[in-house]
Every structure is written in structure tokens, then in C-alpha cells.
C-alpha positions in Angstrom: 42.0 29.9 14.8 45.6 30.0 16.1 44.4 27.8 19.1 42.9 25.2 16.7 46.1 25.2 14.7 48.2 24.5 17.8 45.8 21.8 18.9 45.9 20.0 15.6 49.7 20.2 15.6 49.8 18.8 19.1 47.5 16.0 18.2 49.6 15.2 15.2 52.7 15.0 17.3 51.0 12.9 19.9 49.7 10.4 17.4 53.1 10.1 15.7 54.7 9.5 19.1 52.1 6.8 20.1 52.4 5.2 16.7 56.2 4.8 17.2 55.5 3.1 20.5 52.7 0.9 19.3 53.4 -2.8 19.0 50.2 -3.6 17.1 50.1 -2.9 13.4 46.4 -2.0 13.4 46.8 0.6 16.1 50.0 2.0 14.5 48.2 2.3 11.1 45.2 4.0 12.7 47.4 6.5 14.6 49.3 7.3 11.5 46.1 8.0 9.6 44.8 10.3 12.4 48.2 12.1 12.5 47.9 12.6 8.7 44.4 14.0 9.1 45.5 16.4 11.8 48.4 17.6 9.5 45.9 18.2 6.7 43.6 20.1 9.0 46.4 22.2 10.3 47.6 23.0 6.8 44.1 24.0 5.8 44.0 26.4 8.8 47.3 27.8 7.9 46.2 28.3 4.3 43.1 30.3 5.5 45.1 32.7 7.7 46.4 35.8 5.9 50.2 35.9 5.4 52.0 38.4 7.7 54.2 39.8 4.9 55.7 39.1 1.5 58.2 36.6 2.9 55.6 34.8 4.9 53.4 34.6 1.8 56.2 33.1 -0.2 56.9 30.5 2.5 53.2 29.6 2.7 53.1 29.2 -1.1 56.1 27.0 -1.0 54.6 24.8 1.7 51.4 24.4 -0.3 53.3 23.5 -3.4 55.4 20.9 -1.6 52.3 19.5 0.0 50.6 19.2 -3.4 53.7 17.5 -4.8 53.9 15.1 -1.8 50.2 14.2 -2.1 50.4 13.7 -5.8 53.4 11.3 -5.4 51.4 9.2 -2.9 48.7 8.4 -5.5 
């Protein structure tokens, strides 16, 4: 699972970098959507993994709360 998480994060970073370099709007939009999908998948993997301690659990809960707030503000 850790390997999948790293791969999704790597793909997210790669898509964001390529979107920044893209000169075509359609390509940039597509890359940004893929990067967002990779971020969502990585966050889902992180949410499934058990927290390593009380502090890690609090950080994970904060991340999920901030993500929910960010998604709600988008719609």
C-alpha cells in the first residue's frame, strides 16, 4: 500500500509539473484533472492506513477535515 501511495504522489507531482510547462489549454486542463485524481487516490490510501500514534491520528483527521472543506468550497 505504501508503494501505491508513493506512486500516486509521484504521478500527481509529474502531472502538475507537466501542466505548468504545457502551452495548450486542453492538455493543461487534462493534466490538472489527472493530478487531482491522483491526489484523491493518495488521500484515500492514507485514510485506509492505520495511524501510527495519537499525534499521527490527529494529523490525519485534520487532513481529512481540510480536504472536505476544500472540496465543499469547490462546489
